[in-house]
C-alpha positions in Angstrom: 99.0 108.2 121.7 95.3 107.4 121.9 93.1 107.9 118.9 91.1 110.8 120.4 94.3 112.6 121.4 95.7 112.3 117.9 92.4 113.7 116.5 92.7 116.6 119.0 96.3 117.3 118.0 95.5 117.3 114.3 92.6 119.7 115.0 94.9 122.0 116.9 97.5 121.9 114.0 94.7 122.6 111.4 93.5 125.6 113.4 97.0 127.1 113.3 98.2 126.6 116.9 102.0 126.7 117.3 104.0 123.6 118.0 104.9 125.1 121.4 101.3 125.5 122.4 100.5 121.9 121.3 103.4 120.6 123.3 102.3 122.5 126.4 98.8 121.1 126.0 99.9 117.4 125.8 103.1 117.5 127.9 101.3 116.2 131.1 100.0 113.1 129.3 102.8 112.0 126.9 106.6 112.3 126.6 107.7 115.1 124.3 109.3 112.9 121.7 106.0 110.9 121.3 104.1 114.2 120.7 106.7 115.5 118.2 106.0 112.4 115.9 102.6 113.8 115.2 103.6 117.5 114.8 104.2 118.9 111.3 107.8 119.2 110.4 109.3 122.7 110.1 109.2 123.8 106.5 112.6 124.7 105.1 112.6 128.0 103.2 114.6 127.7 100.1 116.1 130.9 98.6 114.5 131.6 95.3 117.0 131.3 92.4 116.4 133.8 89.7 116.1 131.7 86.6 115.7 132.8 83.1 112.0 133.3 82.2 110.9 130.4 80.1 109.3 131.1 76.8 105.5 130.8 77.1 104.1 128.1 74.8 100.5 128.4 74.0 98.7 125.1 74.0 95.4 124.7 72.4 92.9 122.9 74.7 91.8 119.6 73.2 88.0 119.4 72.6 86.8 116.1 74.0 84.0 114.3 72.1 80.8 113.8 74.1 80.6 110.3 75.5 78.0 108.1 73.8 75.0 107.7 76.0 73.4 104.3 76.5 69.9 103.6 77.6 69.7 101.4 80.7 67.1 98.7 80.7 64.7 98.9 83.6 64.6 95.9 85.9 61.3 94.1 86.0 60.6 92.1 89.1 59.1 88.7 88.2 56.0 87.8 90.3 55.7 84.3 91.5 
């Protein structure tokens, strides 16, 4: 696929177009298997397993020390 077409395909995916609509748009220019390489894979929905609720452990946030500041020397241009 050409660079501009891949850009357009990614833009269509980002805007939420379905894979069928994208295939329909590009089917006259490229074979279907070549288009499918650039389409997002179908997400597998895993059934949620009810696990025992984990005990909540409170962690105190660490206070970071302020970094030491250094003074930068100004560059002086030497005149010839």
